[in-house]
N, C-alpha and C positions, 0 to 999 in steps of 0.2 A: 504493499500499499504506500502510495506517495502522499506526503503531508508536508506542508510548509507552514510554520507557525510563528507567531510574533508574541513573545512573552511580555506580560505587563511588568513583571518584576522577576529577577533571577533569585533562586534560592541563595542563602547565605554562602553556601559552599561554592557557588558559581558566580559570586558577586562581580568578578573581573572578566567574566566571559562575554564576548561581543556576539560571536556567531558560532554555532556548534552544528556538526554534522553527525548523524547517527545512522550508520550502515547505509550511506547515501550512495546510489549508483546512478550513472548517466549513460544512456544508450543514444548514440547518434545514428539515425537510420537503423541498420541492423548490427552496428558495431558498438561493442561495449567500450566506452571511453573512460569510465571510472567504475570500480567494483567495490562495493560495500566499504566505503571510506568513513571512518569515524575519527573525528578530531575536534578540538575546541580551539577557537581563536581568542586569545586573552587580550585584554586592554594593555597596551604598551609593548606587545610582541613586535619583533621585527622578523617576520616568518619568511624564510626563503624556500622557494619550491625548486628543487633541482631533480635532474634525471635525464635520460636520453630522449631524443626526438620521438614524439609519439607516445610519451609516457603518460600524458594526461595533465601536464602542469597548467596549460591555459584553461582547460576544462575545469579543473579544480579552482582555479583563480575566479573564473566567471561564476561558478556554483557558489563559492563563499560570498561573492558580491551580490548574487541574486539575479544575474543576467540569464542564468540557466536555472531550471527547476529540476529536482532529482526525478529520475524515472522510477526509483524505488528508494525506500528509506526516508529520512527527514532532514530538512534544513531548518534550524531554529535561530531566530533573531532575539537577542536578550536586551532588555532595557538597560541603559547606562545608569549607574548609581554614582552620586546622589541625584543626578538630573531627572531620572525617571522617564526617559524618552528613548526611542530607538536610535541606534548610531547612524550618522551620516556617512555615506561612502562616496568616493570618487575614484575614477579609473583612469589610468594612463597607459596608452598603447605604445607598441614599438615604433609605429609611425603615426604621429598625431594627426587627427583629422581637423583641418583648419579651413574655414570658409574664405572666400574671396573678399575679405574685409580687412580693415586695419587691425593691428594688434589689440588696440583698446576695444574695438567693436566686437571682436571675437570674445573677449572677456565679458563685456556687458551682456552679450546674447546669452552666455552661459548663466549669468546671474538671473536674468529675466526668466529663463527656462526653469531655473531652480526656485523661482518664486520669491526672490529677494526684492523687497520694496524699492521703487525707483529712486527714492531719496538716498538710499544707502549705496547704490551701484557706483557712483563716481569715486567715493572714498575707498570702497573695496577694491576697485580696479587700480587706483593709484598705489595703494598699499601692496597689492600683489605684485605689480610690476617693479616696485622698489625692492621687494623681497628677492626677486630673481635677477636684479641688476639690469632691467630693461626699460626704465622710465623714459629714457631718451628715444626709445623706439616705438612709442605709443601710437604714432600716426603712420608708421611703416606698414606696408602691405604684408599681411601675415605669411603669405605663401612665398614672399621673396626673401624671407629670413634663411639663414643657414640651418642645417640640420640641428645643430646644437641649440641655436636660438629658438627654433620651432619647439624643441622639447622643453626648453626653459619656459616658453610660453604656455605649453600644455600644463607644466607644473603650476605656473601662476594661476592658471584657470582652475585647476583642481584645488589649490590652496585657498582661492577666493571663496570657495563654497564652504570653508570652515569645516572640512571633513574630520570625522573621528577615525576613519580608516581609509588608507590610500592603498589601492590595488594597482600594481604595476606589472605589466606584461613585457618582459625584456626591454626596458625603457632605453638602454644604452647600446643595444645590439648593433645599430647601424651608424653609431657615432665615431668620430676619430678620437684618438686618446685624450687630446685636450678637452674636447667637448664632453667626453665620458667622465673625466675627473670633475668638471663643473656640475654635471647633473647628479653625479654621486654625492658631491658635497652638499647640494641642495636637498637631496633625499635624506641625507644624514641629519641635516639641519631641521627638517620638518619632523623627523622622528624624536629629536631632542625636545621638540615643542609638544610632545605627548601625542603625536599622531601615530596610530598603529599602522604597521606596514605589512602588506602581503605581496611578495614579489617573485615572479618566475625569472629564472636566469640560467643561462649556460655557462656563465663566467663564475667558476668556483672561487676564484680570488675575490670577486665582488661579493658573493654570498658570505664569505668569511669576514670581509671588512664590514659589511652593513648589517649582517644578521645577528640575532640572538638565538635563533632556533631554525632548524633545518628539517624539512619534510622531503624525503627521497621517494620518488615514484618510479615504478616499472610496470608497463602494460596495465596501466590504470589502477594499480594497487599501491597503497602506502606501505613501504617496507621499512621505513625508519622515520621517527619523529624524535629529535634529540636536540639538546642544547648545542649551539655551534661549536663550542670547545670540545665536547664529547665526539661530535660527528667527525670533525677534522683532526682530532687528536688521537686517533687510533681506536675509538670505540664504536665505529660504525659497523652495522652487521655485514655479513659476508657479501651479499649482492651490491650494497653501497660501497663497500671497500674495493671491490673489483672495478666499479665505475670510477672511483677516485684514482685508481691506478691506470685508468685509460682502457680497461678491458671492457669493451662494450658488450651489453648483455646478449646481442644477437650474433656475436662473433664465435 
């Protein structure tokens, strides 16, 4: 049975839980993309999703965000305490989708779609662009920005929504080393601002730098869910240890 629930208040033992999955599976067409995944995303986590191509990282990311519903099992959203409200999520993709508008108008549109009152939008836009170092580019056509600038704009757009959870799908995969460092630094900065992170990445060094917790997937199954130091410090289970050594599971 498939069920998606929104809790009005989390039990005391789960006070820090933001989203949880209970034996959640996702089938895309006739293909099982996730198989009986159970995990809890806790407030303040920097959760890194790693594994080979086709392991189910992006599917799990979208399921946690709510862009996908489970084909079986449950996805549960827990109210934040002491606020007593559901968490706000924002998504950042590998290639940001930007409209043929200025940098500022891309931001304002996102705020309008999110229901932010008109009087608040100019201030939020200005603060978000300042946060990512792009105030001077507010009038620039968004699609004429460099790849790194476009991703910084996407981060500004997400941050302007005041998210509790930021979902990132390989956000630096197509960037050059300099732009990658800039975006990583901003992601780290947002996490220090108590934004919970869930991020899929093929870059194991990046997962180690940015993460506090690692989930390793193979063939749609979670085979490891560990603190980052345990995972990279020799405590990963055998399938994950083989992956860390470069021994791909299909080889």
